[in-house]
N, C-alpha and C positions, 0 to 999 in steps of 0.2 A: 504494500500500500504506500502511496506517496506521502512524503513528509515535506511540509512547507516550513522553511526556516527564514525568518524575516529579521534582518539586521537594520539598525538605525532608528528604532523606536525610542522616543525620549522617555527618560525615567519617570517623569511626572505626568505621562499620558494617562488620562483617567481610565481606571479598570473597566468601567462600564463600556466605554468606547472601544477599548482593546478587545473585550469579549465580542462586541458587534463586528469588529474588524476580523477577528478570528472566524466567526461564523460566515461572514461574507466571503472570505478566502476559501473556506471549505465548500461553500455553495458554488464556487466557480466551476466545478466539474459538471454541474447540471447543464451548463451551456454547451457542453461538448459530449454528446451521447456516445461517440465512438471511443471515448476513454473507458467506457463501461465501468464507471465508478459511482459510488454513492457518497454523499457528504460525510457520513459517519466512518468512511474508510480513509479519510484524509486527516492527518495529524498536522497541527500547526504549533510552532514554537517561536518564542521571541527571546533570544539570548540577550543577556545584559551586556552592554558595551562598557568596558572599564574606562575607556578614554573619555567618554561623555562629550566629545567635541563634535559639533555638526549634526547631532541627533535631530531627526525630523527634517533635515535638509536633503538628505540622501537616504533612500530606502532601497535596500538590496534584498532580493528574494531569491532563494535557491529552492528548487523543487528536486528533492532527492528521492531515489528509489522508485521512480515511475517505471515499472516493468515494461520491457519491450514486448509489445503484443501486436497482432494483426489489427490494423485500423489506426494505430497510433503513429501516423505518418509525421514527417517533418512539418507539413502544413498544419496538421491538427495540434501538434505540440507548440508550434509558433502561435497559433490562435489562442491556445490555452495560456501561454505566457502573456500574450497581449491582454487577455481577460483579467489576469491577476494584476497586471500593471494598472489597468483601468479601475479595478476595484480599489486598489491602493491609493490612486489619485483622488478618489472620492473622500478618503479619510485624511490624506496629506496632499492637498491641492497644490501647494507651493514646492513640493519636494521633487527632486529628480528620482525617478523610480526605475529600477532595472530588475529584470527577472531572467534567471538562468535555469534551464531545465537540464538536469543531469540524469539521463535514463539509466536504468538498471538492466544490464544484459545478463540473462541467466547463465550463459556459458562462461562469463568472465568474472562473475561475482558469486559470493556465497550468501545464502539467506537461510535463516531458521526462525521459527516462531514458537513461542511458549505453548500455543494451542496445539502444536504437533506432539507434545509430550503426553 
């Protein structure tokens, strides 16, 4: 399942807005049926930035562990990245927002889940 990691969120960003932002990012998969994902299959994390400089001015999004599957073409992944940028701009209209999708290729990576135990 994909993991969205968002860097650049200000420390003082209200928790209520952060939760809405998280849900909005999770809902981004709904606009791309060929991803074949549900919102509850997407995890979102906001790591703390220890430097604290420029937070809120530049938002960087990484989508990790998006398994390579039929239908998840370059075009689809690009559109998904664009959706996540647009969602982020709704919350941070003055920020530069970038999104990088780093797919998970089964043959090149190892994956295990506690549900398999």
